[in-house]
C-alpha positions as CSV (number, residue, x, y, z in Angstrom):
1,X,94.3,70.4,67.9
2,X,95.1,73.8,65.9
3,X,96.3,73.6,62.3
4,X,98.0,76.1,60.5
5,X,95.7,79.2,59.0
6,X,94.4,78.3,55.4
7,X,91.4,80.1,53.4
8,X,87.9,78.3,55.0
9,X,84.9,78.0,52.6
10,X,81.9,80.1,53.9
11,X,79.2,78.0,55.7
12,X,76.4,77.0,53.4
13,X,73.7,79.9,53.0
14,X,70.7,78.3,54.1
15,X,71.4,75.4,56.5
16,X,68.4,73.1,58.0
17,X,67.6,72.9,61.7
18,X,68.7,71.6,64.2
19,X,71.6,74.1,63.6
20,X,74.5,72.1,63.4
21,X,75.6,72.6,59.6
22,X,78.1,70.3,57.9
23,X,80.3,70.5,54.9
24,X,81.8,67.4,53.8
25,X,84.1,65.9,51.2
26,X,86.2,62.5,50.9
27,X,88.4,62.9,53.8
28,X,87.0,66.5,55.9
29,X,84.1,67.2,57.5
30,X,84.0,71.1,58.4
31,X,81.1,71.7,61.1
32,X,79.5,74.9,61.9
33,X,78.0,74.4,65.5
34,X,75.6,77.6,65.6
35,X,74.3,77.0,69.5
36,X,77.9,77.3,70.7
37,X,79.0,79.6,68.0
38,X,81.7,77.2,67.2
39,X,83.3,75.9,64.5
40,X,85.3,72.9,64.0
41,X,87.2,70.8,61.1
42,X,88.2,67.3,61.2
43,X,90.3,65.5,58.7
44,X,89.7,62.1,58.5
45,X,87.7,61.7,61.2
46,X,90.1,63.6,63.6
47,X,89.7,67.0,65.4
48,X,91.8,69.6,63.4
49,X,90.3,72.6,64.2
50,X,88.6,74.1,67.0
51,X,87.5,78.1,67.0
52,X,85.2,80.5,67.5
53,X,83.0,82.0,64.7
54,X,84.7,84.7,62.9
55,X,82.5,88.0,62.5
56,X,81.3,87.0,59.2
57,X,80.3,83.5,60.7
58,X,78.3,84.8,63.7
59,X,76.8,87.5,61.3
60,X,75.7,84.6,59.0
61,X,74.5,82.4,62.1
62,X,72.1,85.9,63.1
63,X,70.5,85.7,59.8
64,X,69.3,82.3,60.2
65,X,67.6,83.1,63.1
66,X,66.0,86.1,62.0
67,X,65.2,83.9,59.1
68,X,64.0,81.0,61.3
69,X,61.8,83.2,63.5
70,X,60.0,84.7,60.2
71,X,59.2,81.4,59.1
72,X,57.5,80.4,62.3
73,X,55.8,83.7,62.7
74,X,55.0,83.0,58.9
75,X,53.3,79.7,59.9
76,X,51.6,81.5,62.8
77,X,50.2,83.7,61.2
78,X,48.3,81.3,58.9
79,X,47.4,79.0,61.2
80,X,45.4,82.2,62.2
81,X,44.2,82.9,59.1
82,X,42.3,79.4,58.8
83,X,40.9,79.9,62.1
84,X,39.2,83.2,61.0
85,X,37.5,81.7,58.3
86,X,35.6,79.8,61.0
87,X,35.1,82.5,62.8
88,X,33.7,84.7,60.1
89,X,31.9,82.5,58.6
90,X,30.4,82.0,61.7
91,X,29.4,85.8,61.9
92,X,28.3,85.7,58.2
93,X,25.8,82.7,58.8
94,X,24.8,85.1,62.0
95,X,23.8,88.0,59.9
96,X,22.2,86.0,56.9
97,X,20.1,84.6,59.7
98,X,19.0,88.4,61.3
99,X,20.5,87.3,64.5
100,X,23.4,89.6,64.4
101,X,23.7,92.2,66.9
102,X,25.4,95.5,67.4
103,X,27.4,94.0,69.7
104,X,28.5,91.1,66.9
105,X,28.9,93.9,64.1
106,X,31.4,96.1,66.0
107,X,33.4,92.5,67.3
108,X,33.9,91.5,63.9
109,X,35.2,94.9,63.0
110,X,38.0,94.7,65.3
111,X,38.5,91.2,64.3
112,X,38.9,91.8,60.5
113,X,40.9,94.7,61.1
114,X,43.6,92.3,63.5
115,X,43.0,89.5,60.4
116,X,43.7,91.7,57.9
117,X,47.3,93.0,59.7
118,X,47.8,89.3,59.9
119,X,47.5,89.1,55.8
120,X,48.9,91.7,54.9
121,X,52.3,91.0,57.3
122,X,51.8,87.3,55.3
123,X,51.6,89.3,51.2
124,X,54.5,91.7,51.9
125,X,56.7,89.3,54.1
126,X,60.5,90.1,54.8
127,X,60.8,92.0,57.8
128,X,57.2,92.5,58.2
129,X,57.5,88.9,59.7
130,X,59.5,90.0,62.5
131,X,56.0,90.3,64.5
132,X,52.6,88.8,64.4
133,X,50.8,91.2,66.4
134,X,48.1,93.5,65.0
């Protein structure tokens, strides 16, 4: 089932989920199965090669996992920022109505600090999106 070794093209740069990536031409399909870290090649519909990922392909798959985690964290931080608008609006309404207490003010300082941590992560991005905590 293994074909003679030939120069393989690199996997695509930024594949979409669900983590099985394919490149196709007229008679050949190259498939990178990320969950199992297996490369497969099919020629005219017949399997001609199946092997574990090379070091370069493993590095590529690792970069994809990091990028996916960052996209997930970014989405969560955006969701939290939207929710914070409602909370902050309620606080400002309490201040305007004169019903905000000392405890309310102190709680708001902690909440704003956490919110700013999230916003800084969103604005700066990159490795700061590896986590979402404050």
